[in-house]
C-alpha positions in Angstrom: 17.6 -15.0 1.5 19.5 -11.8 2.4 16.7 -10.4 4.6 16.9 -7.2 6.6 17.3 -7.8 10.3 13.8 -6.5 11.0 12.0 -9.2 9.0 12.3 -11.6 11.9 10.1 -9.3 14.0 7.1 -10.2 11.8 5.5 -13.6 12.5 3.5 -13.8 9.3 6.6 -13.3 7.2 8.6 -15.8 9.2 5.9 -18.3 8.6 5.5 -17.6 4.9 8.9 -18.0 3.2 7.0 -18.5 -0.1 5.5 -15.0 0.1 7.0 -11.8 -1.4 4.7 -9.2 0.2 4.7 -5.9 -1.8 1.3 -4.5 -0.9 2.4 -2.4 2.0 0.7 0.8 0.9 -2.6 -1.1 1.4 -1.6 -2.5 4.8 1.5 -3.4 6.6 2.3 -6.7 8.4 2.4 -6.6 12.2 5.4 -7.1 14.4 5.2 -9.6 17.2 5.1 -6.8 19.8 1.8 -5.5 18.3 0.3 -9.0 18.3 1.5 -9.7 21.8 0.0 -6.3 23.0 -3.4 -7.1 21.5 -3.4 -10.6 23.1 -2.1 -9.3 26.5 -4.8 -6.6 26.6 -7.6 -9.2 26.2 -6.0 -11.7 28.5 -5.1 -9.3 31.3 -6.7 -5.9 31.1 -10.0 -6.2 29.2 -12.5 -3.7 30.6 -14.3 -0.7 29.4 -12.5 2.6 29.9 -13.4 5.8 31.8 -16.0 6.1 34.6 -15.3 2.5 35.8 -15.6 1.9 39.5 -13.1 -1.0 39.6 -9.4 -1.6 39.3 -9.5 -3.4 36.0 -11.3 -0.5 34.3 -8.7 1.9 35.9 -5.9 -0.2 34.4 -7.5 -0.3 30.9 -8.2 3.5 31.1 -4.6 4.2 32.0 -3.2 2.0 29.2 -5.7 3.6 26.7 -4.8 7.2 27.7 -1.1 6.4 27.9 -1.5 5.3 24.2 -2.9 8.7 23.4 0.1 10.3 25.0 2.4 8.1 23.0 0.8 9.1 19.7 0.9 12.8 20.7 4.6 12.5 21.3 5.0 10.6 18.1 3.7 13.4 15.9 4.7 16.2 18.3 1.2 17.4 19.1 1.1 20.2 21.6 -1.2 18.2 23.8 -2.9 14.8 23.9 -6.1 16.7 23.7 -5.3 17.2 20.0 -5.2 13.5 19.3 -8.5 11.9 18.5 -9.0 8.2 18.0 -10.8 7.3 14.8 -11.3 4.1 12.7 -8.7 5.4 10.2 -7.8 8.1 7.8 -11.1 7.9 6.0 -13.2 8.5 9.1 -10.8 11.2 10.3 -11.2 13.3 7.1 -15.0 12.7 7.2 -15.0 14.0 10.7 -13.2 17.2 9.7 -15.4 17.7 6.6 -18.6 17.2 8.7 -17.8 19.0 11.9 -15.3 21.7 10.8 -16.4 22.2 7.1 -19.7 24.0 7.7 -17.9 26.4 10.1 -15.4 27.3 7.4 -17.2 27.4 4.0 -20.4 28.7 2.6 -21.9 29.5 -0.7 -19.3 30.0 -3.4 -16.4 29.5 -1.1 -13.6 27.3 -2.5 -12.3 24.0 -1.2 -9.1 23.0 -2.8 -7.8 19.4 -3.2 -5.4 17.9 -5.7 -5.9 15.5 -8.6 -3.7 12.9 -6.9 -5.8 12.5 -3.8 -7.2 9.2 -2.5 -11.0 9.2 -2.8 -11.2 9.6 0.9 -9.7 13.1 0.5 -12.1 14.0 -2.3 -15.5 12.6 -1.7 -16.1 14.1 1.8 -15.2 17.5 0.4 -17.6 17.0 -2.6 -20.4 16.2 -0.2 -19.5 19.3 2.0 -19.7 21.5 -1.1 -23.0 20.0 -2.1 -24.4 20.7 1.3 -23.1 24.3 1.6 -22.9 25.6 -1.9 -19.2 25.8 -1.9 -17.1 25.0 -4.9 -14.5 22.1 -5.2 -11.3 22.8 -7.2 -8.4 20.4 -7.9 -4.8 21.2 -8.5 -3.4 19.6 -11.7 -0.9 16.8 -11.7 2.0 16.8 -14.1 2.8 13.8 -16.3 5.7 13.1 -14.0 3.2 12.5 -11.2 4.2 15.7 -9.4 1.9 18.4 -8.3 1.7 21.4 -10.7 3.0 24.1 -8.3 2.1 26.9 -10.7 -1.5 25.7 -10.8 -1.5 25.4 -7.0 -0.4 29.1 -6.7 -3.0 30.1 -9.3 -5.8 28.4 -7.4 -4.7 29.9 -4.2 -5.6 33.3 -5.8 -9.2 32.1 -5.4 -8.6 32.2 -1.6 -9.8 28.7 -0.7 -11.1 28.3 2.8 -9.8 24.7 3.0 -6.9 23.0 1.3 -6.9 19.2 1.6 -3.7 17.5 0.4 -2.0 14.2 0.6 1.5 14.0 2.1 2.4 11.0 -0.1 0.5 9.7 -3.0 -0.8 6.2 -2.4 -0.9 5.5 -6.1 2.5 6.8 -7.2 4.5 7.5 -4.1 5.0 11.2 -4.9 6.0 13.1 -1.8 4.5 16.5 -1.8 6.6 19.5 -0.6 4.4 20.3 2.4 7.0 22.7 3.9 6.4 24.9 0.8 2.8 24.2 0.1 1.4 24.6 3.7 2.7 28.1 4.3 1.5 29.2 0.9 -2.0 27.9 1.6 -2.1 29.5 5.0 -0.9 32.8 3.6 -3.9 32.6 1.3 -6.2 32.2 4.4 -6.8 28.4 4.1 -7.1 25.8 6.8 -4.9 22.9 5.8 -5.9 19.2 6.1 -3.2 16.6 5.4 -3.8 13.0 4.5 -0.8 11.3 6.1 -1.8 7.7 5.6 1.1 6.9 3.3 3.7 9.0 5.2 3.4 7.9 8.8 5.3 4.6 8.3 8.2 6.2 6.4 8.8 9.7 7.7 9.0 11.4 11.1 5.9 13.5 11.4 6.1 16.8 13.3 2.7 18.5 13.1 4.0 21.6 14.8 6.9 22.0 12.3 4.5 21.3 9.4 2.1 23.9 10.8 -0.9 22.0 9.4 -4.3 22.3 11.0 -5.4 18.7 10.8 -3.3 15.5 10.1 -4.9 12.1 9.6 -3.5 8.6 9.4 -4.4 4.9 9.8 -2.9 2.5 12.3 -2.8 -0.5 9.9 -0.4 1.3 7.6 2.2 1.8 10.3 2.4 -1.8 11.6 -0.7 -1.4 13.9 -4.1 -3.0 13.8 -6.9 -2.3 11.4 -9.8 -0.2 12.5 -7.9 2.3 14.5 -6.5 5.7 13.4 -5.7 9.2 14.5 -6.9 12.6 13.7 -4.6 15.4 14.9 -6.4 18.8 15.1 -5.4 22.2 16.5 -6.9 22.5 19.9 -8.6 25.8 19.1 -10.2 24.4 16.0 -11.4 21.2 17.8 -12.8 23.4 20.6 -14.9 25.4 18.1 -16.2 22.3 16.3 -19.5 20.7 17.3 -19.5 16.9 18.0 -19.8 14.7 14.9 -21.4 11.7 16.5 -23.5 11.6 19.6 -24.2 9.1 22.4 -22.3 7.7 25.3 -18.7 8.7 26.3 -18.8 12.1 24.6 -21.3 13.7 27.0 -20.9 15.6 30.2 -24.5 16.0 31.3 -27.7 14.9 29.5 -31.1 16.3 30.3 -34.2 15.8 28.2 -34.1 19.6 27.4 -30.4 19.8 26.5 -27.0 18.1 26.6 -23.6 19.4 27.5 -20.6 17.7 26.0 -17.4 16.3 27.4 -14.1 18.2 27.0 -11.5 17.4 24.4 -10.7 14.9 23.1 -13.7 12.9 24.4 -16.2 15.2 22.6 -15.4 13.4 19.4 -15.2 9.9 20.6 -18.8 8.6 20.9 -19.3 5.1 22.1 -16.9 2.4 23.3 -13.6 3.0 21.5 -11.3 0.5 20.0 -9.4 0.2 23.3 -7.1 -2.7 22.3 -6.4 -1.1 18.8 -5.3 2.2 20.4 -3.0 0.4 22.8 -1.6 -1.8 20.1 -1.1 1.2 17.8 1.0 2.8 20.5 3.1 -0.4 20.6 3.5 -0.2 16.8 4.8 3.4 16.8 7.1 2.6 19.8 8.4 -0.3 17.8 9.2 1.9 14.9 10.6 4.6 17.1 13.0 2.0 18.5 14.6 1.3 15.2 17.4 3.2 13.5 15.3 5.6 11.4 18.1 6.6 9.1 18.9 2.9 8.4 15.3 2.1 7.7 14.9 5.1 5.3 18.2 4.2 3.5 17.0 0.6 3.2 13.6 1.6 1.8 15.3 4.0 -0.6 17.6 1.2 -1.9 14.6 -1.0 -2.5 12.9 1.7 -4.6 16.1 2.5 -6.5 16.8 -1.2 -7.3 13.2 -1.7 -8.4 13.2 1.3 -10.6 16.5 0.3 -12.3 15.4 -3.3 -12.7 11.9 -2.8 -13.9 13.0 -0.2 -16.5 15.0 -3.0 -18.1 11.9 -5.1 -18.8 10.8 -4.8 -22.3 7.3 -3.2 -22.9 7.1 -2.0 -19.3 6.2 1.6 -18.4 6.9 3.0 -15.0 4.2 5.4 -14.1 5.3 8.4 -12.0 8.7 9.9 -12.1 8.6 12.3 -9.2 12.0 13.5 -8.0 10.9 12.8 -4.4 9.2 9.5 -3.9 8.2 7.2 -1.1 8.9 3.4 -1.5 6.2 2.9 -4.1 6.5 2.0 -7.8 3.6 1.8 -10.2 3.9 0.3 -13.7 2.1 -1.0 -16.8 2.9 -3.7 -19.3 2.0 -2.8 -22.8 -1.1 -4.4 -24.1 -2.1 -5.9 -20.8 -4.6 -5.1 -18.0 -3.1 -4.5 -14.6 -5.4 -7.1 -13.0 -4.1 -9.8 -15.4 -0.5 -8.9 -14.4 -1.3 -9.0 -10.7 -2.9 -12.4 -11.0 0.1 -13.8 -12.7 2.4 -12.3 -10.1 0.3 -13.8 -7.4 0.7 -17.2 -8.9 4.4 -16.8 -8.5 4.1 -15.8 -4.9 4.4 -12.0 -5.4 1.7 -9.9 -3.8 1.0 -6.5 -5.3 -2.0 -4.2 -5.8 -3.7 -3.5 -9.1 -6.3 -1.1 -10.3 -7.0 2.6 -9.8 -5.9 2.5 -6.1 -8.9 4.7 -5.1 -7.4 7.5 -7.1 -9.6 7.6 -10.2 -9.1 11.4 -10.9 -5.3 10.8 -11.0 -5.7 7.9 -13.4 -8.0 10.1 -15.6 -5.3 12.8 -15.5 -2.7 10.4 -16.6 -4.9 8.8 -19.2 -4.6 5.3 -17.9 -7.1 2.8 -16.4 -4.9 1.9 -13.4 -1.5 0.4 -12.6 0.3 -2.5 -11.0 1.6 -1.1 -7.7 4.5 -2.6 -5.7 5.0 -0.9 -2.4 8.0 -1.7 -0.1 8.5 -1.7 3.7 11.4 -2.2 6.1 11.0 -6.0 6.1 11.4 -6.3 2.3 14.7 -7.3 0.8 16.6 -6.7 -2.5 15.9 -10.3 -3.2 12.2 -9.5 -3.0 12.7 -6.9 -5.6 14.6 -9.4 -7.8 11.7 -11.9 -7.5 9.2 -9.2 -8.4 11.2 -8.4 -11.6 11.6 -12.0 -12.6 7.9 -12.6 -12.0 7.1 -9.6 -14.2 9.3 -10.9 -16.9 7.5 -14.3 -16.7 4.1 -12.6 -16.8 5.2 -10.6 -19.8 6.1 -13.8 -21.7 2.7 -15.3 -20.9 0.5 -12.3 -21.9 
């Protein structure tokens, strides 16, 4: 197999020659350095962080906070105080909606999302609107899978207080033009929240250059562990926000009469954190940072181009989403078949894909389809993986 050099860094793939893993938008595989970091933490450094009175706790705390510094550098945050540990993108957006939302919106104010959002960037805003009397609007998506920029501009005329937008569509791979959209939203007076779950593994993220107010992503989509993620927030906004969850770790002083809270970032990190997950996530982004980013991007682009050209030659197959700027994701349908049936037949041939609505039901409704078969590529996939996908699709087509 003509594998990219990076594939050998991933033990699961080394041990599963029979597997063509194309479900990377759901979760990525983990390089050995991440697995080794997790094991080393529990073997050598396991202790609770902060306020410990012993050396092991000091070592764990140093590693934990060094990880925060690593993530702050990774996304070019102004300070590590702007980096909050969460369980992932979903929790991060819920935190913003619950703690910042009521400060920003009231009765009849507008919260603007897009019709291509993951449910995690829709439902928290729906609930905020129900609690506050605000109104949720959604920007239309064109048949190409691209955002309708005219509709975006028109809805900005309503002066939304919050604009929540995905960087990259998890369902179609559409890359939104944030350098254009964010300034327009901010000129209209909006606070901008970005779902970066699908971008973090494929693009260099500079939150200062983007000038967003919040940016959320999950560790498991960038070669890190599950159950750990990051919320970036502007320091001045985080300072103004009340705590979201209460308990240990996020307090400064508790009296029966009142409590004062710890400074940033600890105000938003109640309870014992995922210490090992944070440290291993730092190892993951350091691994990625150590690669030739241009070579990785070119490789992933070649996978997408090869998949698009090859799948378009399969009779009865419809590629869904023709955005001009796409991440390494391709969604498709086979005429007269259900996506789940196709996915099952691909799995029987050793090809792992995702099927269904991809937690993007409003997008599927807008496109008039029930769901898709989604193949998503990563740096460890090969052109031969794409060929195996296409052959498996042809076989599935002949059986359905």
